[in-house]
MARNUSE-374975 format. One record per atom (N, C-alpha, C): residue in three letters; x, y, z. Coordinates in steps of 0.02 Angstrom, whole numbers, padded with zeros to 5 digits, always signed. Atoms other than C-alpha are relative to their C-alpha. Example, Ala and Ser with C-alpha at 12.3 -4.5 7.8 and 13.67 -1.06 7.14 Angstrom:
ALA+00045-00059+00000ALA+00615-00225+00390ALA+00045+00060+00000SER-00042-00059-00003SER+00684-00053+00357SER-00039+00055+00037
END
This chain:
MET-00053+00020-00046MET-01676-01415-01880MET+00065+00036-00018PHE-00062-00033+00023PHE-01535-01344-01987PHE-00002+00075+00015LYS+00007-00072-00012LYS-01604-01166-01970LYS+00011+00015+00075LYS-00009-00010-00072LYS-01611-01185-01781LYS+00074-00003+00019ALA-00072+00006-00014ALA-01429-01240-01779ALA+00037+00063-00022ILE-00031-00062+00026ILE-01380-01088-01884ILE-00013+00058+00048ILE+00018-00054-00046ILE-01474-00970-01768ILE+00038-00006+00065PHE-00037+00012-00062PHE-01395-01050-01616PHE+00074+00019-00007PHE-00071-00016+00013PHE-01222-01034-01693PHE+00011+00075-00003VAL-00006-00074+00006VAL-01250-00849-01735VAL-00004+00032+00069LEU+00007-00027-00067LEU-01307-00814-01557LEU+00064-00010+00041ILE-00062+00014-00036ILE-01151-00897-01487ILE+00055+00048-00022VAL-00051-00045+00026VAL-01041-00793-01602VAL-00010+00071+00025LEU+00015-00067-00023LEU-01128-00631-01553LEU+00016+00009+00074ILE-00015-00003-00071ILE-01115-00669-01368ILE+00075+00002+00012SER-00073+00003-00007SER-00931-00714-01384SER+00032+00066-00020PHE-00027-00063+00024PHE-00898-00554-01483PHE-00013+00056+00051GLY+00017-00049-00051GLY-00987-00451-01350GLY+00046-00005+00060ILE-00046+00011-00056ILE-00881-00529-01212ILE+00070+00026-00018PHE-00065-00023+00023PHE-00725-00494-01315PHE+00006+00076+00002LEU-00001-00073+00000LEU-00771-00310-01338LEU+00002+00028+00071HIS+00000-00023-00070HIS-00807-00291-01152HIS+00069-00009+00031TYR-00067+00012-00028TYR-00640-00370-01107TYR+00050+00049-00029LYS-00047-00045+00033LYS-00547-00263-01234LYS-00007+00070+00029LYS+00012-00066-00028LYS-00629-00106-01166LYS+00026+00006+00071SER-00023-00002-00070SER-00589-00151-00985SER+00075+00001+00005THR-00073+00002-00003THR-00406-00185-01025THR+00030+00067-00020LYS-00024-00066+00019LYS-00392-00009-01098LYS-00024+00054+00048SER+00026-00048-00049SER-00466+00072-00944SER+00054+00047+00023ASN-00047-00050-00025ASN-00385+00231-00880ASN+00009-00004+00075THR-00008+00008-00071THR-00398+00169-00702THR+00074-00011+00016PRO-00071+00007-00014PRO-00223+00192-00628PRO+00016-00062+00040ILE-00026+00056-00039ILE-00123+00047-00561ILE+00049+00028+00050ILE-00046-00023-00052ILE-00033+00076-00397ILE+00050-00055+00014ILE-00053+00048-00015ILE+00134-00012-00376ILE+00034+00020+00065TRP-00031-00013-00065TRP+00202-00026-00200TRP+00074-00019-00005VAL-00072+00010+00010VAL+00392-00006-00205VAL+00035-00001+00068TRP-00031+00007-00066TRP+00484-00071-00052TRP+00073+00020-00002GLU-00069-00022-00009GLU+00663-00044+00009GLU+00049-00048-00035ARG-00051+00036+00039ARG+00772-00116-00129ARG+00011+00039-00064PRO-00013-00037+00061PRO+00852-00049-00288PRO-00052-00016-00053GLU+00052+00011+00050GLU+00718-00025-00421GLU+00009+00048-00059ASN+00001-00040+00061ASN+00720+00036-00601ASN-00065-00015-00036LEU+00066+00011+00028LEU+00540+00054-00658LEU-00014+00049-00057TYR+00009-00049+00054TYR+00569+00176-00800TYR-00035-00030-00061PHE+00032+00031+00057PHE+00504+00048-00925PHE-00076+00007+00002LEU+00072-00010-00006LEU+00328+00089-00860LEU-00021+00071-00020LYS+00012-00070+00016LYS+00339+00265-00932LYS-00063+00012-00042GLU+00059-00009+00042GLU+00195+00236-01053GLU-00063-00025+00035LYS+00057+00028-00036LYS+00080+00161-00921LYS-00029+00050+00049ASN+00034-00042-00049ASN-00047+00243-00807ASN+00012-00030+00070VAL-00021+00032-00062VAL+00044+00197-00647VAL+00015+00054+00053THR-00020-00041-00057THR+00057+00279-00476THR+00046-00043+00043PHE-00050+00037-00038PHE+00207+00229-00371PHE-00004+00018+00074ALA-00001-00009-00073ALA+00186+00206-00184ALA+00068-00026+00024TYR-00069+00019-00015TYR+00368+00208-00131TYR+00015+00009+00075LEU-00021-00008-00069LEU+00446+00182+00040LEU+00045+00061+00005SER-00037-00063-00007SER+00504+00356+00088SER+00046-00001+00061GLY-00041+00001-00060GLY+00569+00320+00262GLY-00030-00048+00052THR+00021+00046-00054THR+00559+00211+00418THR+00015+00031+00067VAL-00009-00022-00069VAL+00535+00257+00600VAL+00002-00062+00044THR-00006+00058-00043THR+00596+00128+00725THR+00001+00022+00073LYS+00004-00014-00071LYS+00547+00135+00908LYS+00043-00050+00037THR-00042+00042-00042THR+00682+00067+01025THR-00016+00015+00073ASN+00012-00012-00071ASN+00689+00062+01214ASN+00017+00071+00020ASP-00025-00065-00020ASP+00777+00230+01218ASP-00021+00058-00045VAL+00011-00056+00047VAL+00746+00332+01060VAL-00041-00023-00060LEU+00028+00013+00066LEU+00659+00346+00894LEU+00056+00007-00051VAL-00053-00001+00051VAL+00774+00306+00748VAL-00034+00009-00068TYR+00029-00016+00065TYR+00737+00378+00576TYR+00047-00022-00055TYR-00039+00022+00058TYR+00795+00297+00415TYR-00033+00025-00064PRO+00027-00018+00066PRO+00766+00385+00250PRO+00012-00057-00049ARG-00011+00053+00050ARG+00756+00276+00095ARG+00074-00003-00018ARG-00072+00008+00013ARG+00930+00206+00064ARG+00015-00034-00067GLN-00010+00034+00063GLN+00904+00113-00100GLN-00023+00043-00058PRO+00019-00042+00058PRO+00897+00196-00273PRO-00067-00021-00029LEU+00065+00012+00032LEU+00729+00212-00358LEU-00004+00044-00062ARG+00008-00037+00063ARG+00707+00262-00541ARG-00070-00013-00027ILE+00066+00005+00029ILE+00533+00297-00604ILE-00007+00053-00055PRO+00008-00050+00053PRO+00468+00394-00755PRO-00008+00070+00027ASP+00004-00070-00021ASP+00482+00583-00743ASP-00073+00021+00009ASN+00066-00028-00014ASN+00331+00672-00669ASN-00053-00052+00015SER+00049+00052-00019SER+00250+00510-00613SER-00036+00021+00064ASN+00036-00010-00063ASN+00116+00520-00480ASN+00028-00048+00052THR-00031+00041-00052THR+00184+00456-00315THR-00039+00005+00066ILE+00027+00001-00068ILE+00128+00410-00140ILE+00059-00017+00046ALA-00055+00012-00048ALA+00254+00424+00003ALA-00026-00046+00054VAL+00018+00048-00051VAL+00247+00275+00120VAL+00050+00004+00057ILE-00042-00001-00059ILE+00314+00288+00297ILE-00013-00062+00042ARG+00005+00062-00039ARG+00348+00126+00390ARG+00016+00015+00073ILE-00014-00006-00072ILE+00337+00122+00581ILE+00012-00070+00028GLU-00018+00065-00030GLU+00424-00020+00672GLU+00009+00009+00075ASP-00007-00002-00073ASP+00419-00059+00858ASP+00046-00056+00022LYS-00048+00049-00025LYS+00573-00145+00928LYS+00015+00011+00074SER-00009-00012-00071SER+00550-00090+01107SER-00027-00060+00040ASP+00022+00055-00043ASP+00518-00207+01254ASP-00072+00009+00024LYS+00066-00012-00028LYS+00362-00124+01322LYS-00053+00013-00052HIS+00046-00013+00056HIS+00283-00083+01153HIS-00049+00057+00017GLU+00040-00058-00019GLU+00222+00085+01217GLU+00028+00062-00033PHE-00018-00063+00029PHE+00223+00252+01128PHE-00027+00056+00045ASN+00022-00055-00044ASN+00216+00414+01228ASN-00020+00061-00042ASN+00023-00060+00035ASN+00153+00588+01186ASN+00054+00033-00042GLN-00054-00029+00039GLN+00323+00647+01129GLN+00011-00040-00064ASP-00004+00041+00060ASP+00332+00500+01009ASP-00053+00020-00050LEU+00055-00021+00042LEU+00164+00554+00942LEU+00017+00063-00039LEU-00017-00063+00032LEU+00224+00729+00905LEU+00057-00008-00050ASP-00059+00008+00043ASP+00392+00677+00833ASP-00015-00041-00063ILE+00014+00043+00058ILE+00326+00538+00721ILE-00047+00034-00049SER+00047-00034+00044SER+00181+00640+00654SER+00035+00055-00040GLU-00037-00052+00034GLU+00299+00782+00612GLU+00044-00029-00055TYR-00043+00033+00049TYR+00418+00664+00522TYR-00041-00024-00060ILE+00042+00025+00054ILE+00277+00585+00421ILE-00024+00057-00044ALA+00025-00057+00039ALA+00202+00751+00369ALA+00055+00032-00042LYS-00056-00029+00037LYS+00372+00817+00318LYS+00021-00044-00059SER-00021+00046+00052SER+00419+00662+00220SER-00049-00002-00059CYS+00052+00004+00052CYS+00254+00662+00125CYS-00005+00063-00042GLN+00002-00062+00038GLN+00281+00840+00066GLN+00066+00016-00034GLU-00065-00012+00029GLU+00460+00821+00006GLU-00002+00002-00076LYS+00005+00002+00073LYS+00411+00779-00174LYS-00064+00034-00023GLU+00060-00033+00028GLU+00293+00886-00276GLU-00047-00050-00034THR+00041+00050+00034THR+00232+00728-00362THR-00041-00042+00048ASN+00037+00040-00049ASN+00163+00656-00200ASN-00073+00021+00003LEU+00072-00012-00004LEU-00025+00644-00215LEU-00028-00027+00065GLY+00026+00031-00060GLY-00041+00541-00058GLY+00055-00015+00050CYS-00045+00017-00056CYS+00037+00495+00108CYS-00029-00063+00032GLN+00024+00064-00027GLN+00025+00317+00175GLN+00042-00021+00060ILE-00033+00024-00061ILE+00066+00253+00349ILE-00004-00075+00002ASP-00003+00073-00002ASP+00122+00072+00365ASP+00023-00020+00070PHE-00015+00017-00070PHE+00113+00014+00547PHE-00042-00060+00021ASP+00036+00061-00022ASP+00069-00162+00606ASP-00014+00005+00075ALA+00015-00013-00070ALA-00004-00098+00769ALA-00035-00059+00033VAL+00035+00051-00039VAL-00053-00224+00902VAL-00060+00034+00034GLU+00061-00027-00028GLU-00216-00202+00995GLU+00012+00056+00051SER-00014-00050-00052SER-00138-00103+01138SER+00026+00066-00030GLN-00028-00059+00032GLN-00067+00022+01012GLN-00050+00037-00045THR+00048-00030+00046THR-00226+00064+00916THR-00021+00070+00022ASP+00018-00067-00022ASP-00269+00214+01026ASP+00054+00050-00020PHE-00055-00043+00023PHE-00097+00287+00991PHE-00004+00011-00076TYR+00003-00004+00073TYR-00119+00249+00806TYR-00055+00047-00022LYS+00055-00045+00017LYS-00286+00339+00800LYS+00021+00073+00009LYS-00023-00068-00013LYS-00208+00494+00877LYS+00052+00021-00052LEU-00052-00014+00049LEU-00061+00482+00758LEU-00031+00019-00068VAL+00032-00013+00065VAL-00172+00474+00603VAL-00034+00069+00001THR+00034-00064-00005THR-00275+00622+00663THR+00050+00058-00001ASN-00052-00052-00003ASN-00118+00722+00701ASN+00032+00012-00068VAL-00031-00006+00066VAL-00041+00685+00531VAL-00048+00035-00048ARG+00049-00032+00044ARG-00202+00734+00442ARG-00002+00076+00010GLU+00001-00072-00016GLU-00198+00903+00530GLU+00061+00035-00027LYS-00063-00030+00023LYS-00019+00933+00474LYS+00007+00000-00077LEU-00005+00005+00073LEU-00045+00886+00291LEU-00047+00049-00034PRO+00047-00041+00040PRO-00119+01002+00159PRO-00056-00044-00025GLN+00060+00037+00019GLN-00292+00950+00101GLN+00008-00035-00067ASN-00007+00031+00066ASN-00232+00908-00075ASN+00039-00066+00002ILE-00035+00064-00007ILE-00128+00762-00009ILE-00045-00049+00037LYS+00043+00051-00031LYS-00233+00608+00025LYS+00039-00040+00052LEU-00031+00039-00054LEU-00198+00507+00182LEU-00031-00070+00001SER+00024+00069-00004SER-00209+00318+00190SER+00044-00040+00048ILE-00039+00045-00041ILE-00150+00174+00298ILE-00002-00069-00031THR+00003+00070+00017THR-00104-00005+00263THR-00037-00035+00057ALA+00040+00035-00051ALA-00212-00131+00356ALA+00014-00075-00002LEU-00005+00072-00003LEU-00183-00307+00415LEU-00069-00029-00017VAL+00063+00031+00020VAL-00314-00426+00347VAL-00044-00012+00061SER+00039+00013-00061SER-00367-00468+00526SER-00038+00061+00024TRP+00035-00061-00019TRP-00416-00286+00552TRP-00065+00007-00039CYS+00057-00010+00046CYS-00540-00299+00408CYS-00050-00057+00001THR+00043+00060+00003THR-00621-00468+00446THR-00031-00016+00068SER+00027+00015-00066SER-00676-00453+00627SER-00048+00055+00022GLY+00049-00051-00017GLY-00830-00342+00631GLY+00021+00069-00025THR-00016-00068+00019THR-00813-00154+00624THR+00074+00014+00012PRO-00072-00013-00008PRO-00629-00107+00593PRO+00012+00056+00051TRP-00015-00050-00051TRP-00548-00006+00733TRP+00015+00068-00032PHE-00017-00064+00032PHE-00496+00126+00605PHE-00060+00034-00032ASN+00061-00030+00027ASN-00676+00160+00553ASN-00012+00069+00030GLY+00013-00067-00024GLY-00712+00346+00566GLY+00061+00045+00003LEU-00061-00040+00000LEU-00531+00403+00556LEU+00002+00045-00063PRO-00004-00046+00058PRO-00490+00550+00439PRO+00049-00025-00054ILE-00042+00029+00053ILE-00415+00439+00303ILE-00043-00008-00063ASP+00035+00009+00064ASP-00459+00422+00119ASP-00010-00074-00016GLU+00008+00071+00012GLU-00432+00235+00116GLU+00045-00040+00046ALA-00042+00048-00035ALA-00363+00084+00207ALA+00015-00056-00050VAL-00021+00048+00050VAL-00264-00038+00100VAL+00019-00066+00033PRO-00016+00065-00031PRO-00272-00221+00158PRO+00063-00029-00031MET-00062+00029+00024MET-00100-00300+00145MET-00006-00076+00000PHE+00010+00072+00006PHE-00144-00474+00085PHE+00038-00022-00062PHE-00041+00019+00057PHE-00011-00551-00025PHE+00030-00068+00012ARG-00032+00066-00003ARG+00076-00715-00063ARG+00070+00006-00028LEU-00070-00005+00020LEU+00263-00731-00075LEU+00021-00053-00050GLY-00017+00053+00047GLY+00257-00885-00186GLY+00036-00057+00033LYS-00035+00059-00027LYS+00356-01045-00167LYS+00067+00020+00029ARG-00066-00011-00028ARG+00506-01045-00055ARG+00023-00065+00034LYS-00028+00060-00030LYS+00621-01174+00023LYS+00032+00019+00067ILE-00031-00011-00064ILE+00673-01186+00204ILE+00033-00065+00023TYR-00035+00058-00026TYR+00791-01302+00294TYR-00022-00014+00071ILE+00017+00023-00067ILE+00732-01401+00445ILE+00048-00055+00018GLY-00054+00048-00013GLY+00883-01487+00517GLY+00039-00012-00063LYS-00036+00017+00062LYS+00961-01578+00371LYS-00047-00012-00058LYS+00049+00013+00053LYS+00800-01594+00273LYS-00024+00064-00032LEU+00024-00057+00038LEU+00741-01477+00140LEU-00075-00007-00008LYS+00073+00001+00004LYS+00557-01434+00147LYS-00024+00056-00045ARG+00029-00050+00044ARG+00459-01343+00013ARG-00064+00027+00032VAL+00058-00032-00030VAL+00334-01219+00081VAL-00036+00039-00055ILE+00038-00035+00051ILE+00196-01156-00033ILE-00046+00052+00033
END
């Protein structure tokens, strides 16, 4: 009985040690971490010893009723020298009809391709556009147009709403992109005021 207990104890120790080694090995993996940096002042130089790629907001295109408005990044961003980067271009639609024409297609694709080639450290180009169903045909043409304008060494990706990825075959299936990145995140606890009462929303 005592010998069986000793054997059982040794097996538990060996299994635990194996799990520990596997965990230790996985935490030292060279797989890069991608940090998405939005439009606000950021100093990320403390990550200089880490294997990190920075997907930073490079610019925003806003569709209004009359024109396209272009906003380059306006907030400072400090990252380690020679870091790998991905330029992210945000497209916003503030028009009444929510329609993009052929000229919009040409202008926006040109702006995206140019923005993604401004930095030599840009390994990728990412389009961030919360397109509604009626805009997916335009989006498909835009992605194809941008891919044609980019050099082959720059990867092209898009952000994707979770709903695009959970309802059968995604509409972006078959597009010339390297990946689609589902934007599923939680903002944490926040407080909102409803009348004179304070409500905690989780």
